[in-house]
N, CA, C and O atoms as a printed pandas DataFrame, in Angstrom:
     atom_number atom_name residue_name chain_id  residue_number  x_coord  y_coord  z_coord
0              1         N          MET        A               1    0.844   -1.239    0.004
1              2        CA          MET        A               1    0.007    0.020   -0.110
2              3         C          MET        A               1    0.875    1.184    0.053
3              4         O          MET        A               1    1.806    1.239    0.857
4              5         N          ASN        A               2    0.502    2.159   -0.794
5              6        CA          ASN        A               2    1.223    3.481   -0.717
6              7         C          ASN        A               2    0.279    4.596   -0.194
7              8         O          ASN        A               2   -0.905    4.320   -0.003
8              9         N          ILE        A               3    0.740    5.812    0.041
9             10        CA          ILE        A               3   -0.034    6.777    0.789
10            11         C          ILE        A               3   -1.214    7.237   -0.076
11            12         O          ILE        A               3   -2.188    7.725    0.496
12            13         N          ASP        A               4   -1.203    7.125   -1.359
13            14        CA          ASP        A               4   -2.435    7.456   -2.061
14            15         C          ASP        A               4   -3.578    6.499   -1.733
15            16         O          ASP        A               4   -4.713    6.901   -1.480
16            17         N          GLU        A               5   -3.182    5.059   -1.751
17            18        CA          GLU        A               5   -4.097    4.184   -1.454
18            19         C          GLU        A               5   -4.544    4.297    0.122
19            20         O          GLU        A               5   -5.706    4.048    0.441
20            21         N          PHE        A               6   -3.712    4.625    0.936
21            22        CA          PHE        A               6   -4.114    4.933    2.253
22            23         C          PHE        A               6   -5.092    5.963    2.429
23            24         O          PHE        A               6   -6.065    5.807    3.167
24            25         N          ARG        A               7   -4.862    7.062    1.745
25            26        CA          ARG        A               7   -5.747    8.128    1.676
26            27         C          ARG        A               7   -7.047    7.762    1.050
27            28         O          ARG        A               7   -8.045    8.230    1.597
28            29         N          GLN        A               8   -7.217    7.007   -0.002
29            30        CA          GLN        A               8   -8.354    6.504   -0.594
30            31         C          GLN        A               8   -9.115    5.643    0.412
31            32         O          GLN        A               8  -10.346    5.657    0.406
32            33         N          SER        A               9   -8.444    4.916    1.250
33            34        CA          SER        A               9   -9.095    4.092    2.282
34            35         C          SER        A               9   -9.971    4.824    3.294
35            36         O          SER        A               9  -10.820    4.301    4.017
36            37         N          LEU        A              10   -9.641    6.098    3.236
37            38        CA          LEU        A              10  -10.446    6.991    4.272
38            39         C          LEU        A              10  -11.797    7.119    3.869
39            40         O          LEU        A              10  -12.571    7.633    4.676
40            41         N          ALA        A              11  -12.236    6.734    2.730
41            42        CA          ALA        A              11  -13.571    6.590    2.355
42            43         C          ALA        A              11  -14.347    5.485    2.955
43            44         O          ALA        A              11  -15.576    5.527    3.001
44            45         N          ALA        A              12  -13.618    4.443    3.440
45            46        CA          ALA        A              12  -14.213    3.249    3.930
46            47         C          ALA        A              12  -14.568    3.562    5.494
47            48         O          ALA        A              12  -14.129    4.542    6.096
48            49         N          LYS        A              13  -15.413    2.596    6.041
49            50        CA          LYS        A              13  -15.932    2.684    7.364
50            51         C          LYS        A              13  -14.851    2.172    8.380
51            52         O          LYS        A              13  -14.981    2.436    9.575
52            53         N          ALA        A              14  -13.771    1.434    7.914
53            54        CA          ALA        A              14  -12.847    0.708    8.759
54            55         C          ALA        A              14  -11.581    0.982    8.109
55            56         O          ALA        A              14  -11.521    1.257    6.911
56            57         N          PRO        A              15  -10.488    0.909    8.925
57            58        CA          PRO        A              15   -9.116    1.019    8.338
58            59         C          PRO        A              15   -8.730   -0.318    7.574
59            60         O          PRO        A              15   -9.276   -1.400    7.787
60            61         N          PRO        A              16   -7.727   -0.098    6.666
61            62        CA          PRO        A              16   -7.341   -1.300    5.906
62            63         C          PRO        A              16   -7.002   -2.459    6.854
63            64         O          PRO        A              16   -6.434   -2.164    7.906
64            65         N          SER        A              17   -7.280   -3.712    6.605
65            66        CA          SER        A              17   -6.987   -4.816    7.484
66            67         C          SER        A              17   -5.505   -5.093    7.527
67            68         O          SER        A              17   -5.038   -5.774    8.440
68            69         N          SER        A              18   -4.743   -4.585    6.563
69            70        CA          SER        A              18   -3.290   -4.808    6.419
70            71         C          SER        A              18   -2.540   -3.754    7.340
71            72         O          SER        A              18   -1.348   -3.895    7.614
72            73         N          ALA        A              19   -3.277   -2.723    7.790
73            74        CA          ALA        A              19   -2.632   -1.572    8.538
74            75         C          ALA        A              19   -2.392   -2.141    9.798
75            76         O          ALA        A              19   -3.244   -2.885   10.284
76            77         N          GLY        A              20   -1.147   -1.846   10.509
77            78        CA          GLY        A              20   -0.958   -2.196   11.855
78            79         C          GLY        A              20   -1.656   -1.123   12.806
79            80         O          GLY        A              20   -2.225   -0.124   12.367
80            81         N          LYS        A              21   -1.556   -1.421   14.065
81            82        CA          LYS        A              21   -2.333   -0.633   15.023
82            83         C          LYS        A              21   -1.902    0.884   14.865
83            84         O          LYS        A              21   -2.763    1.763   14.884
84            85         N          VAL        A              22   -0.627    1.164   14.717
85            86        CA          VAL        A              22   -0.186    2.575   14.864
86            87         C          VAL        A              22   -0.717    3.298   13.588
87            88         O          VAL        A              22   -1.187    4.435   13.632
88            89         N          LEU        A              23   -0.607    2.545   12.427
89            90        CA          LEU        A              23   -1.162    3.136   11.160
90            91         C          LEU        A              23   -2.592    3.388   11.339
91            92         O          LEU        A              23   -3.066    4.455   10.949
92            93         N          GLN        A              24   -3.316    2.500   11.893
93            94        CA          GLN        A              24   -4.779    2.501   12.158
94            95         C          GLN        A              24   -5.206    3.847   12.974
95            96         O          GLN        A              24   -6.242    4.484   12.780
96            97         N          ALA        A              25   -4.182    4.148   13.935
97            98        CA          ALA        A              25   -4.418    5.354   14.685
98            99         C          ALA        A              25   -4.380    6.518   13.872
99           100         O          ALA        A              25   -5.195    7.419   14.069
100          101         N          LEU        A              26   -3.341    6.614   12.793
101          102        CA          LEU        A              26   -3.408    7.816   12.004
102          103         C          LEU        A              26   -4.653    7.819   11.047
103          104         O          LEU        A              26   -5.095    8.887   10.623
104          105         N          TRP        A              27   -5.202    6.636   10.718
105          106        CA          TRP        A              27   -6.358    6.525    9.849
106          107         C          TRP        A              27   -7.483    7.188   10.586
107          108         O          TRP        A              27   -8.219    8.030   10.072
108          109         N          HIS        A              28   -7.580    6.724   11.918
109          110        CA          HIS        A              28   -8.794    7.305   12.655
110          111         C          HIS        A              28   -8.595    8.810   12.972
111          112         O          HIS        A              28   -9.611    9.473   13.179
112          113         N          ASP        A              29   -7.381    9.413   13.029
113          114        CA          ASP        A              29   -7.170   10.672   13.208
114          115         C          ASP        A              29   -7.561   11.455   11.975
115          116         O          ASP        A              29   -8.131   12.539   12.089
116          117         N          ALA        A              30   -7.262   10.922   10.784
117          118        CA          ALA        A              30   -7.607   11.569    9.575
118          119         C          ALA        A              30   -9.052   11.536    9.335
119          120         O          ALA        A              30   -9.536   12.345    8.543
120          121         N          LYS        A              31   -9.814   10.653    9.961
121          122        CA          LYS        A              31  -11.289   10.554    9.851
122          123         C          LYS        A              31  -11.901   11.590   10.856
123          124         O          LYS        A              31  -13.120   11.757   10.892
124          125         N          GLY        A              32  -11.096   12.242   11.624
125          126        CA          GLY        A              32  -11.610   13.088   12.669
126          127         C          GLY        A              32  -11.800   12.455   14.112
127          128         O          GLY        A              32  -12.391   13.100   14.978
128          129         N          ASP        A              33  -11.336   11.290   14.344
129          130        CA          ASP        A              33  -11.489   10.623   15.457
130          131         C          ASP        A              33  -10.325   10.550   16.338
131          132         O          ASP        A              33   -9.750    9.492   16.595
132          133         N          TRP        A              34   -9.980   11.722   16.806
133          134        CA          TRP        A              34   -8.680   11.878   17.538
134          135         C          TRP        A              34   -8.738   10.922   18.854
135          136         O          TRP        A              34   -7.722   10.304   19.173
136          137         N          GLN        A              35   -9.902   10.809   19.596
137          138        CA          GLN        A              35   -9.936    9.960   20.787
138          139         C          GLN        A              35   -9.633    8.535   20.461
139          140         O          GLN        A              35   -8.808    7.914   21.131
140          141         N          ARG        A              36  -10.347    7.923   19.331
141          142        CA          ARG        A              36   -9.915    6.598   18.930
142          143         C          ARG        A              36   -8.552    6.439   18.633
143          144         O          ARG        A              36   -7.932    5.486   19.106
144          145         N          ALA        A              37   -7.972    7.333   17.841
145          146        CA          ALA        A              37   -6.515    7.354   17.567
146          147         C          ALA        A              37   -5.633    7.263   18.733
147          148         O          ALA        A              37   -4.642    6.534   18.767
148          149         N          HIS        A              38   -6.065    8.113   19.797
149          150        CA          HIS        A              38   -5.190    8.195   21.064
150          151         C          HIS        A              38   -5.400    6.892   21.746
151          152         O          HIS        A              38   -4.419    6.343   22.245
152          153         N          GLU        A              39   -6.560    6.342   21.822
153          154        CA          GLU        A              39   -6.762    4.951   22.540
154          155         C          GLU        A              39   -5.878    3.963   21.868
155          156         O          GLU        A              39   -5.297    3.127   22.560
156          157         N          ILE        A              40   -5.739    3.987   20.662
157          158        CA          ILE        A              40   -5.055    2.951   19.892
158          159         C          ILE        A              40   -3.521    3.063   20.326
159          160         O          ILE        A              40   -2.922    2.086   20.776
160          161         N          VAL        A              41   -2.921    4.317   20.162
161          162        CA          VAL        A              41   -1.526    4.388   20.428
162          163         C          VAL        A              41   -1.199    4.180   21.942
163          164         O          VAL        A              41   -0.072    3.791   22.246
164          165         N          GLN        A              42   -2.115    4.416   22.881
165          166        CA          GLN        A              42   -1.890    4.292   24.253
166          167         C          GLN        A              42   -1.716    2.714   24.410
167          168         O          GLN        A              42   -0.946    2.328   25.290
168          169         N          SER        A              43   -2.406    1.733   23.585
169          170        CA          SER        A              43   -2.305    0.452   23.850
170          171         C          SER        A              43   -1.189   -0.250   23.022
171          172         O          SER        A              43   -1.104   -1.477   22.992
172          173         N          VAL        A              44   -0.400    0.510   22.400
173          174        CA          VAL        A              44    0.773   -0.043   21.723
174          175         C          VAL        A              44    2.020    0.428   22.318
175          176         O          VAL        A              44    2.102    1.616   22.629
176          177         N          LYS        A              45    3.073   -0.425   22.526
177          178        CA          LYS        A              45    4.370    0.060   22.899
178          179         C          LYS        A              45    5.276    0.222   21.808
179          180         O          LYS        A              45    5.026   -0.363   20.755
180          181         N          GLY        A              46    6.397    1.009   21.925
181          182        CA          GLY        A              46    7.461    1.092   21.008
182          183         C          GLY        A              46    7.595    2.555   20.445
183          184         O          GLY        A              46    6.769    3.446   20.644
184          185         N          LYS        A              47    8.645    2.666   19.781
185          186        CA          LYS        A              47    8.891    4.185   19.380
186          187         C          LYS        A              47    7.959    4.643   18.334
187          188         O          LYS        A              47    7.625    5.828   18.355
188          189         N          ALA        A              48    7.503    3.874   17.437
189          190        CA          ALA        A              48    6.566    4.270   16.507
190          191         C          ALA        A              48    5.226    4.840   17.111
191          192         O          ALA        A              48    4.680    5.871   16.718
192          193         N          SER        A              49    4.806    4.078   18.051
193          194        CA          SER        A              49    3.577    4.508   18.728
194          195         C          SER        A              49    3.756    5.694   19.610
195          196         O          SER        A              49    2.843    6.503   19.778
196          197         N          ALA        A              50    4.952    5.807   20.189
197          198        CA          ALA        A              50    5.473    7.025   20.986
198          199         C          ALA        A              50    5.375    8.293   19.995
199          200         O          ALA        A              50    4.869    9.362   20.335
200          201         N          ARG        A              51    5.897    8.048   18.792
201          202        CA          ARG        A              51    5.980    9.205   17.848
202          203         C          ARG        A              51    4.583    9.634   17.347
203          204         O          ARG        A              51    4.321   10.826   17.185
204          205         N          VAL        A              52    3.710    8.676   17.111
205          206        CA          VAL        A              52    2.284    8.968   16.736
206          207         C          VAL        A              52    1.600    9.654   17.929
207          208         O          VAL        A              52    0.835   10.608   17.786
208          209         N          HIS        A              53    1.931    9.095   19.150
209          210        CA          HIS        A              53    1.287    9.702   20.453
210          211         C          HIS        A              53    1.824   11.237   20.460
211          212         O          HIS        A              53    1.010   12.113   20.753
212          213         N          ALA        A              54    2.991   11.551   20.189
213          214        CA          ALA        A              54    3.538   12.918   20.119
214          215         C          ALA        A              54    2.788   13.796   19.290
215          216         O          ALA        A              54    2.318   14.868   19.670
216          217         N          TYR        A              55    2.670   13.243   17.972
217          218        CA          TYR        A              55    1.875   13.886   16.869
218          219         C          TYR        A              55    0.580   14.267   17.465
219          220         O          TYR        A              55    0.193   15.435   17.428
220          221         N          LEU        A              56   -0.111   13.310   18.019
221          222        CA          LEU        A              56   -1.539   13.484   18.523
222          223         C          LEU        A              56   -1.652   14.610   19.537
223          224         O          LEU        A              56   -2.541   15.460   19.493
224          225         N          HIS        A              57   -0.650   14.555   20.496
225          226        CA          HIS        A              57   -0.667   15.633   21.507
226          227         C          HIS        A              57   -0.263   17.033   20.896
227          228         O          HIS        A              57   -0.698   18.088   21.356
228          229         N          ARG        A              58    0.513   16.968   19.933
229          230        CA          ARG        A              58    0.880   18.295   19.235
230          231         C          ARG        A              58   -0.437   18.818   18.530
231          232         O          ARG        A              58   -0.772   20.002   18.570
232          233         N          LYS        A              59   -1.113   17.884   17.919
233          234        CA          LYS        A              59   -2.415   18.227   17.224
234          235         C          LYS        A              59   -3.300   18.862   18.211
235          236         O          LYS        A              59   -3.951   19.879   17.969
236          237         N          GLU        A              60   -3.305   18.228   19.339
237          238        CA          GLU        A              60   -4.360   18.668   20.471
238          239         C          GLU        A              60   -3.992   19.908   21.123
239          240         O          GLU        A              60   -4.830   20.536   21.770
240          241         N          GLY        A              61   -2.699   20.335   20.987
241          242        CA          GLY        A              61   -2.236   21.568   21.471
242          243         C          GLY        A              61   -1.318   21.411   22.811
243          244         O          GLY        A              61   -0.725   22.347   23.347
244          245         N          ASP        A              62   -1.309   20.129   23.227
245          246        CA          ASP        A              62   -0.626   19.828   24.493
246          247         C          ASP        A              62    0.818   19.704   24.235
247          248         O          ASP        A              62    1.243   18.552   24.320
248          249         N          LEU        A              63    1.679   20.630   23.937
249          250        CA          LEU        A              63    2.942   20.632   23.531
250          251         C          LEU        A              63    3.886   20.023   24.625
251          252         O          LEU        A              63    4.852   19.355   24.255
252          253         N          ASP        A              64    3.658   20.215   25.882
253          254        CA          ASP        A              64    4.454   19.511   26.920
254          255         C          ASP        A              64    4.356   18.086   26.820
255          256         O          ASP        A              64    5.365   17.384   26.877
256          257         N          ASN        A              65    3.124   17.582   26.664
257          258        CA          ASN        A              65    2.847   16.235   26.484
258          259         C          ASN        A              65    3.464   15.652   25.258
259          260         O          ASN        A              65    4.008   14.548   25.257
260          261         N          ALA        A              66    3.360   16.455   24.177
261          262        CA          ALA        A              66    3.922   16.018   22.926
262          263         C          ALA        A              66    5.478   15.867   23.021
263          264         O          ALA        A              66    6.069   14.928   22.487
264          265         N          ASN        A              67    6.106   16.863   23.742
265          266        CA          ASN        A              67    7.497   16.778   23.941
266          267         C          ASN        A              67    7.918   15.481   24.822
267          268         O          ASN        A              67    8.986   14.924   24.567
268          269         N          TYR        A              68    7.137   15.035   25.784
269          270        CA          TYR        A              68    7.351   14.014   26.536
270          271         C          TYR        A              68    7.370   12.686   25.657
271          272         O          TYR        A              68    8.243   11.830   25.809
272          273         N          TRP        A              69    6.372   12.582   24.755
273          274        CA          TRP        A              69    6.301   11.447   23.767
274          275         C          TRP        A              69    7.429   11.546   22.792
275          276         O          TRP        A              69    7.903   10.496   22.359
276          277         N          HIS        A              70    7.877   12.617   22.428
277          278        CA          HIS        A              70    8.979   12.815   21.503
278          279         C          HIS        A              70   10.352   12.322   22.106
279          280         O          HIS        A              70   11.249   11.810   21.438
280          281         N          ASP        A              71   10.385   12.543   23.423
281          282        CA          ASP        A              71   11.636   12.065   24.242
282          283         C          ASP        A              71   11.485   10.499   24.297
283          284         O          ASP        A              71   12.458    9.769   24.108
284          285         N          ARG        A              72   10.397   10.077   24.528
285          286        CA          ARG        A              72   10.178    8.569   24.512
286          287         C          ARG        A              72   10.520    7.911   23.187
287          288         O          ARG        A              72   11.056    6.804   23.133
288          289         N          ALA        A              73   10.187    8.641   22.101
289          290        CA          ALA        A              73   10.400    7.982   20.820
290          291         C          ALA        A              73   11.854    8.341   20.258
291          292         O          ALA        A              73   12.291    7.797   19.244
292          293         N          GLY        A              74   12.578    9.303   20.991
293          294        CA          GLY        A              74   13.897    9.683   20.518
294          295         C          GLY        A              74   13.930   10.594   19.396
295          296         O          GLY        A              74   14.856   10.578   18.585
296          297         N          THR        A              75   12.885   11.442   19.317
297          298        CA          THR        A              75   12.716   12.430   18.165
298          299         C          THR        A              75   12.670   13.794   18.784
299          300         O          THR        A              75   12.741   13.995   19.997
300          301         N          LYS        A              76   12.548   14.691   17.890
301          302        CA          LYS        A              76   12.247   16.106   18.265
302          303         C          LYS        A              76   10.996   16.486   17.481
303          304         O          LYS        A              76   10.654   15.952   16.426
304          305         N          MET        A              77   10.326   17.506   18.137
305          306        CA          MET        A              77    9.116   18.062   17.592
306          307         C          MET        A              77    9.272   18.660   16.251
307          308         O          MET        A              77   10.038   19.621   16.189
308          309         N          PRO        A              78    8.675   18.263   15.138
309          310        CA          PRO        A              78    9.051   18.801   13.722
310          311         C          PRO        A              78    8.443   20.145   13.747
311          312         O          PRO        A              78    7.520   20.441   14.506
312          313         N          LYS        A              79    9.012   20.998   12.850
313          314        CA          LYS        A              79    8.554   22.310   12.695
314          315         C          LYS        A              79    7.897   22.426   11.256
315          316         O          LYS        A              79    8.217   23.281   10.430
316          317         N          VAL        A              80    6.960   21.472   11.077
317          318        CA          VAL        A              80    6.272   21.471    9.803
318          319         C          VAL        A              80    4.764   21.551   10.153
319          320         O          VAL        A              80    4.437   21.308   11.315
320          321         N          PRO        A              81    3.792   21.883    9.208
321          322        CA          PRO        A              81    2.496   21.847    9.508
322          323         C          PRO        A              81    1.947   20.383    9.848
323          324         O          PRO        A              81    2.480   19.417    9.302
324          325         N          LEU        A              82    0.849   20.204   10.776
325          326        CA          LEU        A              82    0.414   18.981   11.129
326          327         C          LEU        A              82    0.213   18.113    9.940
327          328         O          LEU        A              82    0.609   16.948    9.967
328          329         N          ALA        A              83   -0.427   18.651    8.813
329          330        CA          ALA        A              83   -0.622   17.762    7.614
330          331         C          ALA        A              83    0.559   17.108    7.086
331          332         O          ALA        A              83    0.537   15.937    6.707
332          333         N          LYS        A              84    1.698   17.923    7.052
333          334        CA          LYS        A              84    2.993   17.391    6.572
334          335         C          LYS        A              84    3.523   16.306    7.439
335          336         O          LYS        A              84    4.062   15.324    6.929
336          337         N          GLU        A              85    3.383   16.450    8.849
337          338        CA          GLU        A              85    3.735   15.559    9.779
338          339         C          GLU        A              85    3.056   14.268    9.697
339          340         O          GLU        A              85    3.651   13.200    9.835
340          341         N          TRP        A              86    1.715   14.385    9.454
341          342        CA          TRP        A              86    0.810   13.208    9.374
342          343         C          TRP        A              86    1.238   12.431    8.132
343          344         O          TRP        A              86    1.374   11.212    8.236
344          345         N          GLU        A              87    1.461   13.042    6.958
345          346        CA          GLU        A              87    1.954   12.440    5.863
346          347         C          GLU        A              87    3.254   11.731    5.955
347          348         O          GLU        A              87    3.447   10.617    5.468
348          349         N          ALA        A              88    4.221   12.493    6.665
349          350        CA          ALA        A              88    5.604   11.709    6.837
350          351         C          ALA        A              88    5.356   10.557    7.784
351          352         O          ALA        A              88    5.940    9.497    7.562
352          353         N          LEU        A              89    4.575   10.663    8.779
353          354        CA          LEU        A              89    4.344    9.458    9.595
354          355         C          LEU        A              89    3.696    8.255    8.926
355          356         O          LEU        A              89    4.064    7.098    9.130
356          357         N          VAL        A              90    2.735    8.599    8.138
357          358        CA          VAL        A              90    2.112    7.555    7.220
358          359         C          VAL        A              90    3.001    6.981    6.449
359          360         O          VAL        A              90    3.051    5.751    6.446
360          361         N          ASN        A              91    3.870    7.725    5.650
361          362        CA          ASN        A              91    4.877    7.203    4.683
362          363         C          ASN        A              91    5.802    6.381    5.423
363          364         O          ASN        A              91    6.134    5.305    4.926
364          365         N          GLU        A              92    6.306    6.765    6.641
365          366        CA          GLU        A              92    7.387    5.906    7.339
366          367         C          GLU        A              92    6.643    4.676    7.658
367          368         O          GLU        A              92    7.171    3.603    7.363
368          369         N          LEU        A              93    5.484    4.691    8.223
369          370        CA          LEU        A              93    4.764    3.406    8.667
370          371         C          LEU        A              93    4.563    2.449    7.556
371          372         O          LEU        A              93    4.700    1.236    7.718
372          373         N          LEU        A              94    4.234    2.999    6.412
373          374        CA          LEU        A              94    3.939    2.040    5.220
374          375         C          LEU        A              94    5.239    1.481    4.711
375          376         O          LEU        A              94    5.216    0.452    4.035
376          377         N          ARG        A              95    6.286    2.041    4.968
377          378        CA          ARG        A              95    7.607    1.446    4.569
378          379         C          ARG        A              95    7.985    0.346    5.472
379          380         O          ARG        A              95    8.870   -0.430    5.111
380          381         N          LYS        A              96    7.372    0.194    6.672
381          382        CA          LYS        A              96    7.852   -0.935    7.620
382          383         C          LYS        A              96    7.125   -2.171    7.274
383          384         O          LYS        A              96    7.342   -3.210    7.898
């Protein structure tokens, strides 16, 4: 799957079955369900989930919490618009 196919999947009622949990969180976020996205990343361990967790808190406006999750992921908060960050995260997860 590539990012265009992932974006097309947003027309569906459920995320692609091939998408891992962290990618599913980004799918729910793109559908406007921040809460479901957050629930998913809270249930998954690892740097990828921490990175998406950071993105979600940045989107929420909770920058202190976003920085905490960036520390857990070993990353820094990007200085790009949220849409670009979402796209970069999806691309990264699709390559895994």
